[in-house]
C-alpha positions in Angstrom: 0.0 0.0 0.0 2.9 2.3 0.8 4.5 1.6 -2.6 1.2 2.5 -4.3 0.8 5.7 -2.4 4.4 6.6 -3.1 3.9 6.0 -6.8 0.7 8.1 -6.8 2.7 11.0 -5.3 5.5 10.6 -8.0 5.6 12.3 -11.4 3.3 10.1 -13.6 5.1 10.9 -16.9 7.0 7.9 -18.5 10.4 9.4 -17.3 9.0 9.9 -13.8 7.8 6.3 -13.6 11.2 5.0 -14.7 12.9 7.1 -12.1 10.6 5.7 -9.4 11.3 2.1 -10.3 15.0 2.6 -10.4 14.9 3.8 -6.8 13.3 0.6 -5.6 15.9 -2.2 -4.7 13.7 -5.1 -5.9 13.2 -3.4 -9.3 16.9 -2.6 -9.6 17.7 -6.3 -9.2 15.0 -7.3 -11.8 16.3 -4.8 -14.3 19.9 -5.8 -13.8 19.1 -9.5 -14.4 17.2 -8.6 -17.5 20.1 -6.5 -18.9 22.6 -9.4 -18.2 20.4 -11.8 -20.1 20.1 -9.5 -23.0 23.8 -8.9 -23.0 24.4 -12.7 -23.1 22.2 -13.1 -26.1 23.9 -10.2 -27.9 27.3 -11.6 -27.2 26.3 -15.0 -28.3 25.2 -13.7 -31.7 28.2 -11.3 -32.1 30.7 -14.0 -31.3 29.2 -16.4 -33.8 28.1 -19.1 -31.3 26.0 -21.7 -33.1 22.5 -22.5 -32.0 22.2 -26.0 -30.6 21.0 -28.2 -33.4 18.4 -30.0 -31.4 17.6 -33.4 -30.0 18.9 -36.8 -31.1 16.7 -39.3 -32.9 14.5 -41.5 -30.6 16.5 -44.4 -29.1 15.9 -47.8 -30.5 15.5 -46.7 -34.1 17.9 -47.4 -37.0 19.9 -44.2 -37.7 19.0 -42.4 -40.8 21.4 -42.2 -43.7 22.2 -38.7 -45.1 23.5 -38.0 -48.6 24.6 -34.4 -49.2 25.0 -33.6 -52.9 26.9 -30.5 -53.7 26.8 -29.1 -57.3 29.8 -26.8 -57.1 29.1 -23.6 -59.1 25.7 -24.7 -60.3 23.2 -21.8 -60.3 19.6 -21.8 -61.5 20.6 -21.0 -65.1 22.8 -24.0 -65.2 19.8 -26.2 -64.4 17.7 -24.5 -67.0 20.4 -25.0 -69.6 20.9 -28.7 -68.8 17.1 -29.4 -69.0 16.9 -27.6 -72.4 20.0 -29.4 -73.8 18.9 -32.8 -72.5 15.4 -32.3 -73.9 13.6 -33.7 -70.8 13.0 -33.0 -67.2 15.8 -33.6 -64.7 15.7 -35.8 -61.7 16.4 -32.6 -59.7 13.2 -31.0 -60.9 10.8 -32.9 -58.7 13.0 -32.2 -55.6 13.1 -28.4 -55.5 12.3 -27.2 -52.0 13.9 -23.8 -51.6 16.9 -21.6 -52.2 20.1 -21.0 -50.3 21.9 -17.7 -49.5 25.6 -18.2 -49.9 27.6 -15.2 -48.7 30.7 -15.9 -46.6 31.9 -14.1 -43.4 34.0 -11.6 -45.4 32.3 -11.3 -48.8 28.9 -11.2 -50.4 30.5 -13.6 -53.0 31.8 -16.8 -51.3 34.4 -19.2 -52.5 34.1 -23.0 -52.3 36.2 -23.2 -49.1 33.9 -20.9 -47.0 30.8 -22.3 -48.7 31.8 -25.9 -47.9 32.8 -25.0 -44.4 29.3 -23.5 -43.8 27.8 -26.9 -44.9 30.3 -28.9 -42.9 30.5 -26.9 -39.6 27.4 -24.8 -39.6 29.1 -21.5 -39.3 30.3 -18.6 -41.5 34.0 -18.2 -42.2 36.3 -16.3 -44.5 37.0 -17.2 -48.1 39.9 -19.7 -48.4 39.2 -21.2 -45.0 39.1 -25.0 -44.7 37.2 -26.3 -41.7 38.1 -23.3 -39.5 36.0 -20.4 -38.2 36.4 -16.7 -38.9 39.2 -16.5 -36.4 41.1 -19.5 -38.0 40.1 -21.9 -35.2 39.3 -25.5 -36.2 35.6 -26.3 -36.2 34.1 -29.7 -35.9 32.3 -31.0 -39.0 29.2 -33.1 -39.5 31.4 -35.9 -41.1 33.6 -36.0 -38.0 30.6 -35.9 -35.7 29.0 -38.7 -37.6 32.2 -40.8 -37.2 32.0 -40.1 -33.5 28.7 -41.9 -33.1 29.7 -44.9 -35.2 28.4 -43.9 -38.7 30.2 -44.8 -41.8 31.4 -41.9 -44.0 32.3 -41.2 -47.5 33.5 -38.4 -49.9 33.1 -38.6 -53.7 34.3 -35.9 -56.0 35.7 -35.4 -59.5 38.4 -32.8 -58.7 41.2 -33.5 -56.2 40.3 -35.0 -52.8 42.4 -32.1 -51.4 40.2 -29.5 -53.1 38.2 -27.1 -51.1 34.8 -28.9 -50.9 35.9 -32.4 -49.8 38.7 -31.2 -47.5 36.3 -28.9 -45.6 34.5 -32.0 -44.3 37.6 -33.8 -43.0 40.5 -31.4 -42.6 41.3 -28.0 -41.0 43.5 -25.4 -42.6 43.7 -21.6 -42.5 44.3 -21.7 -46.3 43.0 -24.0 -49.0 46.3 -23.4 -50.8 48.1 -25.8 -48.5 47.0 -29.0 -50.2 50.0 -31.1 -49.2 49.2 -30.3 -45.6 45.5 -31.0 -46.2 46.4 -34.4 -47.9 48.1 -35.5 -44.7 44.9 -34.8 -42.8 42.7 -36.6 -45.4 45.0 -39.6 -45.0 44.5 -39.9 -41.2 40.9 -38.6 -41.0 39.4 -42.1 -41.0 36.9 -41.5 -43.8 35.7 -44.9 -44.8 35.4 -44.2 -48.5 37.3 -41.6 -50.6 36.9 -41.3 -54.4 38.3 -38.6 -56.6 41.4 -37.2 -58.2 44.6 -35.7 -56.8 47.0 -38.6 -56.7 49.9 -36.2 -56.9 49.1 -34.8 -53.4 49.6 -38.3 -51.9 52.5 -39.8 -53.9 56.1 -39.6 -52.7 57.1 -39.1 -56.3 55.3 -35.7 -56.5 55.1 -34.4 -53.0 57.7 -31.8 -52.0 58.5 -33.6 -48.8 58.8 -37.0 -50.4 56.2 -38.5 -48.0 54.4 -41.6 -49.3 50.8 -41.1 -48.2 49.6 -43.9 -50.4 51.8 -46.3 -48.4 50.3 -44.8 -45.2 46.8 -45.4 -46.5 47.8 -49.0 -47.0 49.2 -49.3 -43.5 45.9 -48.0 -42.2 44.1 -50.9 -43.9 42.7 -49.1 -47.0 42.2 -51.0 -50.2 43.3 -48.9 -53.2 41.8 -48.6 -56.7 42.9 -46.4 -59.6 40.5 -47.2 -62.5 37.0 -48.2 -63.4 37.7 -51.9 -63.4 39.2 -51.7 -59.9 36.3 -49.6 -58.7 33.8 -52.2 -60.0 35.5 -55.1 -58.3 36.1 -53.3 -55.0 34.2 -55.1 -52.2 35.3 -53.7 -48.8 35.9 -50.7 -46.7 38.0 -48.7 -46.0 38.6 -47.8 -49.7 40.6 -45.2 -51.5 40.0 -44.5 -55.2 42.3 -42.0 -56.9 41.6 -41.8 -60.6 43.9 -39.0 -61.8 47.0 -37.2 -60.7 45.2 -33.9 -60.6 41.5 -33.3 -61.5 39.7 -36.1 -63.2 38.9 -35.5 -66.9 35.9 -33.4 -67.7 32.8 -35.3 -68.8 33.0 -34.1 -72.4 36.6 -35.1 -72.7 36.1 -38.5 -71.0 33.2 -39.3 -73.3 34.6 -37.9 -76.6 38.1 -39.3 -76.1 36.6 -42.7 -74.9 38.6 -42.7 -71.7 36.9 -45.9 -70.6 39.2 -46.6 -67.7 38.0 -43.4 -65.9 34.8 -43.8 -63.8 32.0 -41.3 -64.0 30.4 -39.6 -61.1 27.4 -42.0 -61.3 29.8 -45.0 -61.3 31.5 -43.7 -58.1 28.3 -42.8 -56.5 26.7 -46.2 -57.0 29.8 -48.0 -55.7 29.8 -45.7 -52.6 26.2 -46.4 -51.9 26.7 -50.2 -52.3 29.7 -50.4 -49.9 28.6 -47.9 -47.3 25.1 -49.3 -47.0 26.4 -52.9 -46.7 29.0 -51.9 -44.0 26.9 -49.4 -42.0 24.0 -51.5 -40.9 21.8 -49.8 -38.4 24.5 -47.2 -37.6 23.8 -45.4 -40.9 26.2 -43.5 -43.1 26.9 -39.9 -44.2 28.0 -39.4 -47.8 29.0 -36.2 -49.6 28.9 -36.3 -53.4 30.2 -33.3 -55.3 29.7 -32.4 -59.0 33.0 -30.7 -58.8 33.7 -29.5 -62.4 30.4 -27.7 -63.0 32.4 -25.0 -61.3 35.5 -25.3 -63.4 33.5 -25.1 -66.6 31.9 -22.0 -65.3 35.3 -20.4 -64.5 36.3 -21.3 -68.1 33.1 -19.7 -69.5 32.6 -23.1 -71.3 28.9 -23.8 -71.6 29.5 -26.9 -73.7 31.5 -28.5 -70.9 29.3 -27.2 -68.1 26.1 -28.6 -69.5 27.6 -32.1 -69.6 28.9 -31.8 -66.1 25.5 -30.7 -64.8 23.7 -33.5 -66.7 26.1 -36.1 -65.3 25.5 -34.7 -61.8 21.8 -35.2 -62.4 22.5 -38.8 -63.4 24.3 -39.3 -60.1 21.2 -37.9 -58.4 19.2 -40.6 -60.2 21.4 -43.3 -58.6 21.0 -41.6 -55.2 17.2 -41.3 -55.5 16.8 -44.9 -56.6 18.8 -46.0 -53.5 16.9 -43.7 -51.1 13.5 -44.8 -52.3 14.5 -48.5 -52.0 16.1 -48.0 -48.6 13.3 -46.1 -47.0 15.3 -44.3 -44.3 17.7 -42.1 -46.3 17.5 -38.3 -46.5 18.9 -36.6 -49.6 19.8 -32.9 -49.8 21.3 -31.2 -52.9 22.6 -27.7 -53.2 25.5 -25.6 -54.5 28.2 -23.7 -52.6 27.8 -20.8 -55.0 27.1 -19.9 -58.7 30.1 -19.6 -61.0 30.5 -17.5 -64.1 27.3 -15.5 -64.1 25.7 -17.8 -66.7 23.1 -16.1 -68.9 20.9 -17.8 -71.5 20.6 -15.3 -74.3 23.1 -12.5 -75.1 23.3 -9.5 -77.3 26.4 -10.1 -79.4 26.7 -6.5 -80.7 26.2 -4.0 -77.9 24.9 -1.4 -80.5 22.6 -3.7 -82.4 19.8 -5.6 -80.7 18.8 -7.9 -83.6 19.1 -11.2 -81.8 16.5 -10.8 -79.2 14.9 -13.8 -77.5 17.5 -16.2 -78.7 19.8 -18.9 -77.3 20.7 -22.2 -78.9 21.3 -25.0 -76.4 21.4 -27.6 -79.2 24.5 -25.9 -80.7 26.5 -27.2 -77.7 26.1 -30.7 -79.0 28.4 -29.9 -81.9 31.3 -29.3 -79.5 33.5 -32.3 -78.8 36.1 -31.1 -76.4 36.4 -28.8 -73.4 37.9 -25.4 -73.7 40.8 -26.6 -71.5 41.6 -29.5 -73.8 41.6 -27.2 -76.8 43.8 -24.8 -74.9 46.3 -27.6 -74.3 46.4 -28.4 -78.0 47.0 -24.7 -79.0 49.7 -24.3 -76.4 51.4 -27.4 -77.9 51.4 -25.8 -81.3 48.1 -26.6 -82.9 46.7 -24.0 -85.3 44.0 -21.9 -83.6 41.5 -22.0 -86.5 42.0 -25.7 -87.1 41.4 -26.5 -83.4 38.2 -24.6 -83.0 36.8 -25.9 -86.3 37.6 -29.5 -85.4 36.4 -29.5 -81.8 33.9 -26.7 -81.6 32.5 -26.5 -85.2 33.4 -22.8 -85.2 33.9 -22.0 -88.9 33.5 -18.2 -88.5 36.2 -17.3 -86.0 36.6 -13.5 -86.2 39.9 -11.8 -86.5 39.4 -10.2 -83.1 38.6 -13.6 -81.5 41.7 -15.2 -83.1 43.9 -12.3 -82.0 42.6 -12.6 -78.4 43.4 -16.3 -78.3 46.8 -15.8 -79.8 47.6 -13.0 -77.3 46.5 -15.1 -74.3 48.7 -18.0 -75.6 51.7 -15.8 -75.7 51.1 -13.4 -72.7 48.3 -14.5 -70.4 48.1 -18.3 -70.5 45.8 -18.3 -67.5 43.1 -16.6 -69.6 43.5 -18.7 -72.6 40.9 -21.3 -71.6 38.2 -18.8 -70.9 38.9 -17.0 -74.1 38.2 -20.2 -76.0 35.2 -21.0 -73.8 33.6 -17.7 -74.7 34.1 -18.3 -78.4 32.3 -21.6 -78.0 29.5 -20.3 -75.8 28.8 -17.2 -77.9 27.8 -19.5 -80.9 25.0 -20.7 -78.7 24.1 -17.2 -77.6 25.1 -18.0 -74.1 27.0 -15.5 -72.1 29.0 -15.2 -68.8 29.5 -12.1 -66.7 32.7 -13.2 -64.9 35.4 -15.7 -64.7 34.8 -16.0 -61.0 31.8 -16.6 -58.7 28.6 -14.6 -58.2 26.4 -13.9 -55.2 23.1 -15.2 -56.5 21.1 -17.6 -54.3 21.3 -21.3 -55.4 18.7 -24.0 -55.4 18.0 -26.4 -52.6 16.7 -29.9 -53.4 15.5 -32.5 -51.0 14.1 -36.0 -50.7 12.7 -37.3 -47.4 13.7 -34.0 -45.9 10.9 -32.5 -43.9 11.4 -29.4 -41.9 13.8 -27.7 -44.3 13.0 -25.4 -47.2 12.2 -21.9 -48.2 14.9 -19.3 -48.5 17.6 -20.3 -46.0 21.2 -19.5 -45.1 23.8 -22.0 -46.1 24.6 -22.8 -42.4 21.1 -24.0 -41.9 21.8 -27.0 -44.1 24.4 -28.2 -41.6 22.2 -27.5 -38.6 19.4 -29.5 -40.2 21.7 -32.5 -40.7 23.0 -32.1 -37.1 19.4 -32.2 -35.8 18.4 -35.1 -38.0 21.3 -37.3 -36.9 21.7 -36.1 -33.4 25.3 -34.9 -34.1 27.4 -33.1 -31.5 29.6 -30.9 -33.6 30.6 -28.8 -30.6 32.1 -31.8 -28.9 34.4 -32.3 -32.0 35.3 -28.6 -31.9 36.4 -29.0 -28.3 38.6 -31.9 -29.2 40.3 -29.9 -32.0 41.4 -27.1 -29.6 45.0 -28.4 -29.6 45.2 -28.9 -33.4 47.2 -26.3 -35.4 45.6 -25.6 -38.8 48.8 -24.0 -40.1 51.4 -26.2 -41.6 55.0 -25.8 -40.3 56.6 -23.0 -42.3 59.2 -25.3 -43.8 56.4 -27.5 -45.2 54.0 -24.9 -46.5 53.8 -25.6 -50.3 50.9 -23.8 -51.8 49.4 -25.5 -54.9 49.0 -23.3 -57.9 46.4 -24.7 -60.3 44.2 -21.9 -61.6 43.8 -18.1 -61.2 40.2 -18.2 -59.9 40.6 -19.5 -56.4 43.4 -17.3 -55.1 45.9 -20.0 -55.8 
């Protein structure tokens, strides 16, 4: 009653009421507690603490398998082009459930390292970071957390196994450039199945330190295959498959040159599903499959190569869907780390004359029989420019300006030669590119047996969804990694230099 009388005698304006409550001890305590709680929330967001992913699956149930498909560099236009070129609906078409925002911690345009780390760790980091947070501190990944609860794991790619996307799931490095250091971690990461290229990073004949990681894999019990025949006959885990010294051949080159000893992405995916499902039992498995060279074709502005990479990725998706539907307790997600090239379907060839409106020719890409990178290799080796583009790209009308550009790149800017050829090929189909790098557009999200995810989401939410679904404790892995140094010793830091697009 005394408090009420006192309040009635006070200034009743809002400022007066605030002053009154601040003079009361019990209100001061309540206000202080509220401010502390608010400060804790703000600090949690500011410092990048991850929200807890949620509860584990009910006990007594078989653990669900998760297959994460990553179409590196594939934006919405790439899907449209593949559908038009193939002449039928894609397997992906019936799975569209949303879109994904891709920015990294330090740029609206992410690279593959930051993008893959977002999917692997569930947090934002800087471009070039492999399995570390924005401060360069190692972060636990969903693959490592899946291993910790007894699940089988696998990585399937068509670039190097030490490339940004696969390594972000099983390694930790402040820079994607340190691929020999990353290869050491891939070797000891305990991943049950590893398929891809990049043999040179593991061989004592090509590593700068002479370390024989292939021998170390063998000592760890891994079977090793290096061609399609070996892949088909493989029947146990752990299994290492390295099918090229660097990146595996692009689809267009493998098909047109009849490189029959090289497995396709669907070949590797089917074998991975066979072996992982047989070995996992009720413990389940986590598998990441990447359509790696959709990205490289985009960097090369090579629509003919990219459409075949995208189509083969969709064929791998068919194999995944067939397994998931038959299995009954497998969740499939598919998305991209970013879009590459700024692909546009329809271009104005002459900036002053708009006489080719509403036109692009996807069928024209079927006349191309080699990737721009393969044609570049021939031209560097001495092949005539005109003869090469006529033979492999059916370009009979190479302009003097185009020929001069290709010749200049050959002599002065070899790193730009491939994209110069790629643009010549793509322009004949009225297909354009805005950049040789990445773009910041949202990418598609696809899912099968994936309730509770969809709409327009941040890339980190893909990881958090998988953590919830499988009951993974990524933070526990992060804690165990506190003593790991993600920087190679200075005398062993040997950056790989493979292309001009990834800061290498």
